[in-house]
N, CA and C of each residue as an Amber inpcrd file, in Angstrom:
protein
   591
   0.8310000  -1.2030000   0.0000000   0.0000000   0.0000000   0.0000000
   0.8680000   1.2570000   0.0000000   1.9100000   1.2510000   0.8240000
   2.7970000   2.3950000   0.9190000   3.5900000   2.5960000  -0.3680000
   3.9630000   1.5060000  -1.0510000   4.7030000   1.5880000  -2.3050000
   3.8590000   2.2620000  -3.3750000   2.5740000   1.9710000  -3.4210000
   1.6870000   2.5950000  -4.4040000   1.6080000   4.1020000  -4.1840000
   1.5570000   4.5280000  -2.9170000   1.4980000   5.9580000  -2.6130000
   2.7640000   6.6720000  -3.0840000   3.9050000   6.0220000  -2.9600000
   5.1540000   6.6100000  -3.4300000   5.1270000   6.7690000  -4.9300000
   4.6400000   5.7650000  -5.6570000   4.5610000   5.8500000  -7.1210000
   3.6170000   6.9640000  -7.5560000   2.4750000   7.0670000  -6.9030000
   1.5200000   8.1170000  -7.2620000   2.1260000   9.4860000  -6.9780000
   2.7970000   9.6250000  -5.8470000   3.4550000  10.8820000  -5.5030000
   4.5200000  11.2510000  -6.5280000   5.2830000  10.2460000  -7.0110000
   6.3020000  10.4940000  -8.0230000   5.6620000  10.9370000  -9.3340000
   4.5390000  10.3220000  -9.6920000   3.8370000  10.7160000 -10.9180000
   3.2950000  12.1430000 -10.8170000   2.7520000  12.4680000  -9.6730000
   2.2280000  13.8290000  -9.4830000   3.3720000  14.8450000  -9.5770000
   4.5070000  14.5120000  -8.9390000   5.6700000  15.3930000  -8.9950000
   6.1450000  15.5770000 -10.4350000   6.2650000  14.4640000 -11.1830000
   6.6860000  14.5370000 -12.5870000   5.6980000  15.3380000 -13.4230000
   4.4010000  15.1470000 -13.1700000   3.3670000  15.8670000 -13.9100000
   3.4560000  17.3740000 -13.6430000   3.6830000  17.7550000 -12.3880000
   3.7930000  19.1710000 -12.0510000   5.0400000  19.7970000 -12.6750000
   6.1570000  19.0410000 -12.6870000   7.3750000  19.5370000 -13.3220000
   7.1370000  19.7390000 -14.8200000   6.4940000  18.7230000 -15.4510000
   6.2050000  18.8180000 -16.8790000   5.2540000  19.9820000 -17.1740000
   4.2650000  20.1890000 -16.3230000   3.3390000  21.3160000 -16.4880000
   4.1050000  22.6410000 -16.4310000   4.9870000  22.7880000 -15.4630000
   5.7630000  24.0240000 -15.3300000   6.6660000  24.2330000 -16.5380000
   7.3620000  23.1710000 -16.9820000   8.2630000  23.2870000 -18.1270000
   7.4810000  23.6520000 -19.3920000   6.3880000  22.9560000 -19.6530000
   5.6000000  23.2330000 -20.8600000   4.9330000  24.6050000 -20.8000000
   4.5580000  25.0440000 -19.6020000   3.9840000  26.3830000 -19.4620000
   5.0160000  27.4430000 -19.8420000   6.2400000  27.2650000 -19.3940000
   7.3000000  28.2170000 -19.7310000   7.5930000  28.1800000 -21.2270000
   7.6890000  26.9530000 -21.8010000   8.0120000  26.8400000 -23.2300000
   6.8840000  27.3730000 -24.1040000   5.6570000  26.8820000 -23.8800000
   4.5520000  27.2420000 -24.7740000   3.8400000  28.5380000 -24.3870000
   3.9700000  28.9440000 -23.1360000   3.2680000  30.1530000 -22.6920000
   4.1330000  31.3950000 -22.6450000   5.4760000  31.2060000 -22.6400000
   6.3610000  32.3630000 -22.5530000   7.3820000  32.3830000 -23.6980000
   8.1960000  31.3480000 -23.7880000   9.2790000  31.3420000 -24.7800000
   8.7350000  31.3530000 -26.2110000   7.8230000  30.4440000 -26.5360000
   7.2960000  30.3580000 -27.9100000   6.5840000  31.6490000 -28.3320000
   5.6550000  32.2040000 -27.5310000   5.0150000  33.4630000 -27.9550000
   6.0080000  34.6150000 -28.1360000   7.0030000  34.7070000 -27.2570000
   7.9990000  35.7630000 -27.4100000   8.8220000  35.5670000 -28.6820000
   9.1770000  34.3300000 -28.9830000   9.9440000  34.0320000 -30.1940000
   9.1460000  34.3840000 -31.4510000   7.9010000  33.9290000 -31.5030000
   7.0590000  34.1980000 -32.6720000   6.7880000  35.6970000 -32.8090000
   6.5210000  36.3670000 -31.6990000   6.2870000  37.8120000 -31.7410000
   7.5270000  38.5470000 -32.2170000   8.7000000  38.1520000 -31.7300000
   9.9500000  38.7720000 -32.1560000  10.2010000  38.5900000 -33.6380000
   9.9920000  37.3700000 -34.1440000  10.1800000  37.1020000 -35.5720000
   9.1910000  37.9300000 -36.3950000   7.9260000  37.9720000 -35.9370000
   6.9100000  38.7420000 -36.6650000   7.2590000  40.2290000 -36.6940000
   7.7320000  40.7660000 -35.5840000   8.0930000  42.1840000 -35.5410000
   9.2640000  42.4970000 -36.4660000  10.2040000  41.5600000 -36.5750000
  11.3610000  41.7890000 -37.4410000  11.0330000  41.5740000 -38.9180000
  10.3380000  40.4820000 -39.2150000  10.1140000  40.1080000 -40.6130000
   8.8540000  40.7190000 -41.2170000   7.8270000  40.9400000 -40.4030000
   6.5300000  41.4270000 -40.9070000   6.0020000  42.5270000 -39.9960000
   6.7830000  43.5600000 -39.7960000   6.4480000  44.5920000 -38.8220000
   5.0870000  45.2250000 -39.0680000   4.8100000  45.6360000 -40.2950000
   3.5350000  46.3020000 -40.5900000   2.3530000  45.3730000 -40.3250000
   2.4320000  44.1410000 -40.8310000   1.3420000  43.1890000 -40.6540000
   1.1520000  42.8180000 -39.1810000   2.2540000  42.6520000 -38.4610000
   2.1740000  42.2680000 -37.0520000   1.5340000  43.3610000 -36.2060000
   1.5650000  44.5830000 -36.6970000   0.9810000  45.6960000 -35.9580000
  -0.3330000  46.1770000 -36.5450000  -1.0100000  45.3290000 -37.3160000
  -2.3500000  45.6370000 -37.7950000  -2.4370000  46.2470000 -39.1690000
  -1.3510000  46.2870000 -39.9320000  -1.3460000  46.8730000 -41.2790000
  -1.9480000  48.2790000 -41.2620000  -1.4940000  49.0830000 -40.3240000
  -2.0610000  50.4190000 -40.1450000  -1.6820000  51.3600000 -41.2720000
  -2.6200000  52.2460000 -41.6050000  -2.3670000  53.3090000 -42.5660000
  -2.0510000  54.5580000 -41.7510000  -0.8000000  55.0210000 -41.8620000
  -0.3370000  56.1520000 -41.0670000   0.0020000  57.3090000 -42.0060000
  -0.5160000  58.4650000 -41.6600000  -0.2530000  59.6640000 -42.4550000
   0.0150000  60.8090000 -41.4920000   1.1470000  61.4500000 -41.6670000
   1.4950000  62.5510000 -40.7760000   1.6430000  62.1150000 -39.3300000
   2.0900000  60.8800000 -39.1080000   2.2860000  60.3690000 -37.7610000
   1.0150000  59.9200000 -37.0660000  -0.1190000  59.9850000 -37.7540000
  -1.3990000  59.5930000 -37.1600000  -1.9390000  58.3560000 -37.8610000
  -2.4050000  57.3760000 -37.0930000  -3.0030000  56.1660000 -37.6540000
  -4.4760000  56.4450000 -37.9710000  -4.8600000  56.1900000 -39.2220000
  -6.2340000  56.4440000 -39.6580000  -7.0690000  55.1780000 -39.7510000
  -6.4470000  54.0300000 -39.7240000  -7.1630000  52.7740000 -39.8240000
  -6.2380000  51.6940000 -40.3410000  -6.8280000  50.5560000 -40.6310000
  -6.0610000  49.4240000 -41.1350000  -6.3140000  49.2490000 -42.6280000
  -5.3040000  48.7390000 -43.3310000  -5.4740000  48.4080000 -44.7460000
  -6.4420000  47.2440000 -44.9210000  -6.7360000  46.5350000 -43.8310000
  -7.5130000  45.3010000 -43.9110000  -8.9730000  45.4470000 -43.5030000
  -9.3520000  46.6010000 -42.9360000 -10.7270000  46.7970000 -42.4680000
 -11.2740000  48.0870000 -43.0690000 -12.4150000  47.9710000 -43.7220000
 -13.0320000  49.1330000 -44.3560000 -13.5670000  50.1290000 -43.3340000
 -13.9170000  51.2930000 -43.8230000 -14.5210000  52.3310000 -42.9950000
 -15.7240000  52.9180000 -43.7180000 -16.6230000  53.4780000 -42.9470000
 -17.8430000  54.0740000 -43.4910000 -17.5340000  55.4550000 -44.0600000
 -17.8740000  55.6490000 -45.3340000 -17.7830000  56.9680000 -45.9650000
 -19.1240000  57.2520000 -46.6350000 -19.7680000  58.3410000 -46.2600000
 -21.0350000  58.7100000 -46.8890000 -20.9990000  60.1230000 -47.4730000
 -19.9510000  60.8700000 -47.1590000 -19.7820000  62.2100000 -47.7020000
 -19.4980000  62.0780000 -49.2100000 -20.2440000  62.7910000 -50.0650000
 -20.0360000  62.6600000 -51.5100000 -18.6710000  63.1660000 -51.9860000
 -17.9180000  63.8330000 -51.1150000 -16.5720000  64.2920000 -51.4550000
 -15.5540000  63.1500000 -51.4140000 -15.9840000  61.9940000 -50.9090000
 -15.0900000  60.8400000 -50.7810000 -15.6380000  59.6410000 -51.5570000
 -14.7600000  58.7170000 -51.8590000 -15.1740000  57.4680000 -52.4810000
 -15.8690000  56.6060000 -51.4300000 -16.9060000  55.9180000 -51.8550000
 -17.6520000  55.0500000 -50.9510000 -17.2170000  53.6060000 -51.1610000
 -17.1820000  52.8640000 -50.0790000 -16.8210000  51.4490000 -50.1460000
 -18.0520000  50.5720000 -50.2820000 -17.8520000  49.2990000 -50.0480000
 -18.9610000  48.3550000 -50.1000000 -19.8570000  48.5300000 -48.8890000
 -21.0960000  48.0830000 -49.0160000 -22.0100000  48.0930000 -47.8800000
 -21.5200000  47.1000000 -46.8310000 -21.7750000  47.3910000 -45.5680000
 -21.3750000  46.5120000 -44.4730000 -22.5970000  46.1440000 -43.6440000
 -22.7240000  44.8460000 -43.3400000 -23.8720000  44.3700000 -42.5650000
 -23.5060000  44.0840000 -41.1110000 -22.3210000  44.5080000 -40.6670000
 -21.9530000  44.2340000 -39.2800000 -22.8090000  45.0770000 -38.3410000
 -22.9290000  44.6380000 -37.1070000 -23.7180000  45.3930000 -36.1440000
 -22.9100000  45.5670000 -34.8590000 -23.1810000  46.5600000 -34.0570000
 -24.2360000  47.5480000 -34.2370000 -23.8750000  48.6420000 -35.2450000
 -22.5950000  48.7060000 -35.6610000 -22.1680000  49.7400000 -36.5990000
 -21.5460000  49.1040000 -37.8320000 -21.5760000  49.7920000 -38.9720000
 -20.8920000  49.2650000 -40.1540000 -19.3830000  49.1190000 -39.9130000
 -18.7870000  48.1220000 -40.5300000 -17.3460000  47.8640000 -40.4670000
 -16.8560000  47.6180000 -39.0360000 -17.6960000  46.9650000 -38.2350000
 -17.3310000  46.6270000 -36.8640000 -16.4190000  45.4090000 -36.8910000
 -15.1270000  45.6160000 -36.6370000 -14.1490000  44.5360000 -36.7020000
 -14.3850000  43.4380000 -35.6770000 -15.1380000  43.7220000 -34.6300000
 -15.4160000  42.7150000 -33.6070000 -16.6400000  41.8770000 -33.9520000
 -17.3260000  42.2090000 -35.0470000 -18.5540000  41.4820000 -35.3880000
 -18.6330000  41.2390000 -36.8840000 -17.5890000  40.6620000 -37.4360000
 -17.5530000  40.4060000 -38.8770000 -18.7140000  39.4990000 -39.2880000
 -19.4610000  39.9390000 -40.2980000 -20.5730000  39.1170000 -40.7920000
 -21.1020000  39.6980000 -42.0900000 -21.6820000  38.8280000 -42.8930000
 -22.3690000  39.2640000 -44.1000000 -23.8460000  39.4120000 -43.7970000
 -24.6100000  39.8220000 -44.7810000 -26.0400000  39.9970000 -44.5590000
 -26.7790000  38.6610000 -44.6010000 -26.2090000  37.6890000 -45.3300000
 -26.8360000  36.3770000 -45.5290000 -28.1930000  36.4610000 -46.2180000
 -28.4560000  37.5650000 -46.9120000 -29.6890000  37.6900000 -47.6680000
 -29.5130000  37.0000000 -49.0170000 -30.5060000  36.2170000 -49.3990000
 -30.4880000  35.6070000 -50.7210000 -30.9040000  36.6180000 -51.7750000
 -30.6980000  36.2960000 -53.0610000 -30.9850000  37.2660000 -54.1240000
 -32.4540000  37.6470000 -54.2500000 -33.3550000  36.8300000 -53.7260000
 -34.7760000  37.1860000 -53.8300000 -35.3320000  37.7380000 -52.5150000
 -34.4700000  37.9250000 -51.5350000 -34.9050000  38.4710000 -50.2520000
 -35.2570000  39.9480000 -50.4200000 -36.4500000  40.3610000 -50.0130000
 -36.8490000  41.7720000 -50.1630000 -35.9160000  42.7380000 -49.4280000
 -35.3240000  42.3180000 -48.3200000 -34.4260000  43.1990000 -47.5760000
 -33.1780000  43.5250000 -48.4030000 -32.6540000  42.5330000 -49.1150000
 -31.5060000  42.7750000 -49.9780000 -31.9010000  43.6890000 -51.1300000
 -33.0440000  43.4160000 -51.7150000 -33.5070000  44.2430000 -52.8240000
 -33.7250000  45.6920000 -52.3710000 -34.2650000  45.8720000 -51.1650000
 -34.4670000  47.2280000 -50.6320000 -33.1310000  47.9410000 -50.4070000
 -32.1490000  47.2110000 -49.8580000 -30.8300000  47.8110000 -49.6130000
 -30.1570000  48.1990000 -50.9250000 -30.2600000  47.3430000 -51.9260000
 -29.6690000  47.6340000 -53.2360000 -30.3390000  48.8600000 -53.8480000
 -31.6600000  48.9140000 -53.7950000 -32.3800000  50.0560000 -54.3650000
 -32.0630000  51.3540000 -53.6210000 -31.9060000  51.2690000 -52.3040000
 -31.5670000  52.4660000 -51.5240000 -30.1800000  52.9730000 -51.9120000
 -29.2380000  52.0500000 -52.0950000 -27.8820000  52.4690000 -52.4700000
 -27.8710000  53.0460000 -53.8850000 -28.6190000  52.4460000 -54.8080000
 -28.7100000  52.9780000 -56.1690000 -29.2820000  54.4020000 -56.1280000
 -30.2960000  54.5970000 -55.2990000 -30.9070000  55.9210000 -55.1670000
 -29.8840000  56.9360000 -54.6410000 -29.0940000  56.5370000 -53.6290000
 -28.0550000  57.4320000 -53.0950000 -27.0330000  57.7890000 -54.1640000
 -26.5670000  56.7680000 -54.8710000 -25.5560000  56.9980000 -55.9090000
 -26.0770000  57.9490000 -56.9820000 -27.3230000  57.7380000 -57.4090000
 -27.8970000  58.5780000 -58.4640000 -28.2520000  59.9740000 -57.9720000
 -28.6610000  60.0880000 -56.7070000 -29.0410000  61.4170000 -56.2120000
 -27.8280000  62.3450000 -56.1090000 -26.6560000  61.7850000 -55.8140000
 -25.4500000  62.6060000 -55.7150000 -24.7370000  62.7740000 -57.0520000
 -25.1080000  61.9620000 -58.0420000 -24.4460000  62.0310000 -59.3500000
 -25.4660000  61.7050000 -60.4550000 -26.4840000  62.5600000 -60.6110000
 -27.5730000  62.2400000 -61.5430000 -27.1550000  62.1860000 -63.0100000
 -26.0470000  62.8090000 -63.3640000 -25.6160000  62.8130000 -64.7660000
 -24.7990000  61.5820000 -65.1440000 -24.4550000  60.7540000 -64.1660000
 -23.6290000  59.5770000 -64.4290000 -24.4780000  58.4980000 -65.1030000
 -24.1440000  58.1640000 -66.3290000 -24.9050000  57.1640000 -67.0930000
 -24.1890000  55.8140000 -67.1570000 -23.0560000  55.6980000 -66.4910000
 -22.3400000  54.4210000 -66.4750000 -23.1400000  53.3810000 -65.6940000
 -23.0010000  52.1040000 -66.0440000 -23.6630000  51.0710000 -65.2330000
 -23.0320000  51.0460000 -63.8320000 -23.8590000  50.8810000 -62.8120000
 -23.3640000  50.8750000 -61.4330000 -22.7200000  49.5220000 -61.1490000
 -21.4550000  49.5070000 -60.7540000 -20.7900000  48.2390000 -60.4330000
 -21.4700000  47.5550000 -59.2490000 -21.5610000  46.2500000 -59.3260000
 -22.3000000  45.4740000 -58.3260000 -21.7180000  45.6260000 -56.9250000
 -20.4050000  45.8280000 -56.8190000 -19.8320000  45.9220000 -55.4750000
 -20.1880000  47.2320000 -54.7710000 -20.7530000  48.1950000 -55.4620000
 -21.2050000  49.4200000 -54.8020000 -22.5970000  49.2780000 -54.2050000
 -23.3170000  48.2290000 -54.5800000 -24.6990000  48.0960000 -54.1050000
 -24.9510000  46.8020000 -53.3310000 -23.9180000  46.0080000 -53.1120000
 -24.0910000  44.7530000 -52.3730000 -23.1530000  44.7240000 -51.1730000
 -23.4980000  43.8760000 -50.2130000 -22.6910000  43.7070000 -49.0140000
 -21.4920000  42.8190000 -49.2990000 -20.3920000  43.0770000 -48.5950000
 -19.2680000  42.1440000 -48.6840000 -19.5510000  40.9760000 -47.7440000
 -18.9130000  39.8400000 -47.9860000 -19.1720000  38.6450000 -47.1880000
 -18.7610000  38.8320000 -45.7310000 -17.7010000  39.5890000 -45.4980000
 -17.2290000  39.7850000 -44.1280000 -17.8300000  41.0260000 -43.4820000
 -18.3010000  41.9560000 -44.3040000 -18.7580000  43.2410000 -43.7870000
 -17.6150000  44.1900000 -43.4880000 -16.3810000  43.7550000 -43.7960000
 -15.2030000  44.5500000 -43.4530000 -14.3530000  44.9050000 -44.6620000
 -14.7970000  44.5610000 -45.8490000 -13.9790000  44.6850000 -47.0540000
 -13.4820000  46.1170000 -47.2480000 -12.1570000  46.3290000 -47.2680000
 -11.6310000  47.6860000 -47.4360000 -11.4660000  48.0900000 -48.8990000
 -11.7420000  47.1800000 -49.8250000 -11.4900000  47.4290000 -51.2420000
 -12.7830000  47.5340000 -52.0450000 -12.6680000  48.2260000 -53.1590000
 -13.6970000  48.2040000 -54.1950000 -12.9960000  47.8830000 -55.5080000
 -13.7850000  47.4960000 -56.4900000 -13.2060000  47.2150000 -57.8060000
 -12.7480000  48.5210000 -58.4500000 -11.8910000  48.3950000 -59.4360000
 -11.4500000  49.5700000 -60.1870000 -12.6580000  50.2250000 -60.8540000
 -13.5790000  49.4130000 -61.3600000 -14.7950000  49.9530000 -61.9920000
 -15.6130000  50.7670000 -60.9970000 -15.6940000  50.3070000 -59.7420000
 -16.4500000  51.0400000 -58.7190000 -15.7890000  52.3730000 -58.3960000
 -14.4660000  52.3960000 -58.3910000 -13.7600000  53.6560000 -58.1570000
 -13.9560000  54.6050000 -59.3410000 -13.8230000  54.0770000 -60.5530000
 -13.9770000  54.9120000 -61.7500000 -15.4000000  55.4800000 -61.8400000
 -16.3870000  54.7000000 -61.4130000 -17.7710000  55.1610000 -61.4310000
 -17.9320000  56.4270000 -60.5720000 -17.1530000  56.5480000 -59.5120000
 -17.3320000  57.6410000 -58.5500000 -16.4540000  58.8650000 -58.8140000
 -15.5550000  58.7780000 -59.7780000 -14.5860000  59.8670000 -60.0210000
 -15.2860000  61.1990000 -60.2840000 -16.2570000  61.2290000 -61.1670000
 -16.9150000  62.4990000 -61.5110000 -17.6240000  63.1080000 -60.3040000
 -18.3040000  62.2640000 -59.5070000 -19.0010000  62.7780000 -58.3270000
 -18.0080000  63.3780000 -57.3330000 -16.9310000  62.6690000 -57.0520000
 -15.9330000  63.1570000 -56.0990000 -15.3350000  64.4760000 -56.5990000
 -15.0060000  64.5370000 -57.8790000 -14.4310000  65.7630000 -58.4450000
 -15.4140000  66.9250000 -58.3230000 -16.6840000  66.6610000 -58.6430000
 -17.7000000  67.7130000 -58.5930000 -17.8490000  68.2730000 -57.1750000
 -17.9360000  67.3990000 -56.1740000 -18.1470000  67.8580000 -54.8000000
 -16.8860000  68.4470000 -54.1780000 -15.7590000  68.2590000 -54.8200000
 -14.5110000  68.8620000 -54.3440000 -14.1410000  70.0940000 -55.1630000
 -15.0300000  70.4860000 -56.0710000 -14.7470000  71.6130000 -56.9800000
 -13.4030000  71.4000000 -57.6690000 -13.2150000  70.1870000 -58.1470000
 -11.9670000  69.8100000 -58.7990000 -12.2900000  69.2640000 -60.1820000
 -11.3000000  68.7110000 -60.8260000 -11.4600000  68.1230000 -62.1540000
 -11.2030000  66.6250000 -62.0640000 -11.9450000  65.8270000 -62.8470000
 -11.6910000  64.3800000 -62.8540000 -10.2340000  64.0410000 -63.1870000
  -9.6030000  64.8840000 -64.0060000  -8.2120000  64.6430000 -64.3930000
  -7.2660000  64.7140000 -63.1920000  -7.6720000  65.4150000 -62.1300000
  -6.8500000  65.4670000 -60.9220000  -7.1130000  64.2750000 -60.0110000
  -8.2840000  63.6710000 -60.1450000  -8.6650000  62.5500000 -59.2800000
  -8.1860000  61.2130000 -59.8630000  -8.2150000  61.0810000 -61.1850000
  -7.8450000  59.8160000 -61.8370000  -6.4580000  59.3040000 -61.4560000
  -5.4290000  60.1580000 -61.4090000  -4.1120000  59.6320000 -61.0200000
  -4.1030000  59.0420000 -59.6090000  -4.9520000  59.5810000 -58.7240000
  -5.0270000  59.0510000 -57.3650000  -5.6350000  57.6430000 -57.3670000
  -6.6430000  57.4560000 -58.2160000  -7.2480000  56.1330000 -58.3430000
  -6.2200000  55.1320000 -58.8600000  -5.4750000  55.5440000 -59.8740000
  -4.4530000  54.6550000 -60.4350000  -3.3680000  54.3440000 -59.4050000
  -2.9810000  55.3450000 -58.6130000  -1.9410000  55.1390000 -57.5990000
  -2.4230000  54.2120000 -56.4790000  -3.7300000  54.2500000 -56.1770000
  -4.2800000  53.4220000 -55.0950000  -4.6950000  52.0330000 -55.5730000
  -4.5770000  51.7770000 -56.8710000  -4.9810000  50.4720000 -57.4110000
  -3.9140000  49.4260000 -57.1120000  -4.3420000  48.3400000 -56.5050000
  -3.4630000  47.2160000 -56.1960000  -3.6800000  46.1380000 -57.2500000
  -2.6000000  45.5460000 -57.7120000  -2.7070000  44.4930000 -58.7220000
  -3.1790000  43.1730000 -58.1320000  -3.2410000  42.1810000 -58.9930000
  -3.6240000  40.8380000 -58.5470000  -2.5680000  40.2850000 -57.5920000
  -3.0140000  39.5070000 -56.6230000  -2.0660000  38.8990000 -55.6940000
  -1.2200000  37.8790000 -56.4400000   0.0780000  37.9490000 -56.2280000
   1.0410000  37.0810000 -56.9110000   0.9380000  37.1930000 -58.4280000
   0.3100000  38.2580000 -58.9020000   0.1880000  38.4900000 -60.3290000
  -0.9020000  37.6950000 -61.0150000  -1.5610000  36.7600000 -60.3130000
  -2.5690000  35.9080000 -60.9640000  -3.8650000  35.7470000 -60.1700000
  -3.8380000  36.0080000 -58.8670000  -5.0140000  35.7450000 -58.0320000
  -5.8850000  36.9840000 -57.8690000  -7.1840000  36.8050000 -58.0380000
  -8.1170000  37.9000000 -57.8420000  -8.0910000  38.9140000 -58.9650000
  -8.6810000  40.0490000 -58.6840000  -8.7650000  41.1400000 -59.6460000
  -8.0930000  42.3840000 -59.0520000  -7.6540000  43.3040000 -59.8990000
  -7.1400000  44.5700000 -59.3630000  -8.2160000  45.2430000 -58.5120000
  -7.7880000  45.9260000 -57.4690000  -8.7370000  46.5240000 -56.5320000
  -8.1620000  47.8100000 -55.9660000  -9.0280000  48.5930000 -55.3500000
  -8.6420000  49.9040000 -54.8220000  -8.9710000  49.9400000 -53.3320000
  -7.9820000  50.3070000 -52.5100000  -8.2110000  50.4500000 -51.0790000
  -8.8600000  51.8170000 -50.8500000 -10.0920000  51.8100000 -50.3540000
 -10.8940000  53.0360000 -50.2480000 -10.2780000  54.0320000 -49.2650000
  -9.8200000  53.5770000 -48.1170000  -9.2510000  54.4960000 -47.1300000
  -7.9860000  55.1580000 -47.6640000  -7.1080000  54.3850000 -48.2820000
  -5.8830000  54.9800000 -48.8270000  -6.2060000  56.0110000 -49.9090000
  -7.1620000  55.6830000 -50.7560000  -7.5630000  56.6140000 -51.8100000
  -8.1470000  57.8880000 -51.2140000  -9.0220000  57.7550000 -50.2220000
  -9.6470000  58.9350000 -49.6270000  -8.6460000  59.8090000 -48.8800000
  -7.6530000  59.1930000 -48.2600000  -6.6240000  59.9920000 -47.5920000
  -5.8140000  60.7940000 -48.6040000  -5.5700000  60.2060000 -49.7640000
  -4.8040000  60.9250000 -50.7860000  -5.6080000  62.0840000 -51.3900000
  -6.9470000  62.0020000 -51.3300000  -7.7920000  63.0750000 -51.8710000
  -7.5710000  64.3950000 -51.1390000  -7.3320000  64.3010000 -49.8390000
  -7.2040000  65.5230000 -49.0610000  -5.9380000  66.3010000 -49.3760000
  -5.0330000  65.6770000 -50.1440000  -3.8060000  66.3790000 -50.5620000
  -3.9880000  67.1320000 -51.8790000  -5.1200000  66.8950000 -52.5460000
  -5.3710000  67.5350000 -53.8410000  -5.9530000  68.9140000 -53.6160000
  -5.3990000  69.8700000 -54.2900000  -5.9080000  71.2470000 -54.1770000
  -6.4800000  71.6870000 -55.4920000
């Protein structure tokens, strides 16, 4: 009976030693190592891919922001709650194509786009009137940006010729040269607008 108690005590001691060692390795050493490597090799990404201008962080390259002022380019609709582009509540609308709520949202956005730019006869790109799957999409298609150039120029008392180079500068190519489509980061583009006189 006493021999069994010694064996159990030895197992408990070994288990506690192993718990302490693994806690130090996996809870302290490994996270510090990975964090250090990330800070050295991927500093921007490890710190949230922040967009910094004039020493001030305006947001992340990875999370969209709400823009409704006609002087700025508008991004995709966001279905996150309680506010649009809520990074803590990523979600799509989950509305099917025949759902009246989706149809109402699309019609409302079309009405907004046309009310601020009634002379625009271009077809409205689908990404300007539909929700993104995550509700956080920071990009729009090049077509969606081009659709808005005249409106932005008009409300800024500027010329489209001054806005177009900004769109081209903010256009990101396909990932690895083959994946996806060229796209425009809305926040980066809008920040560059404020430099145009």
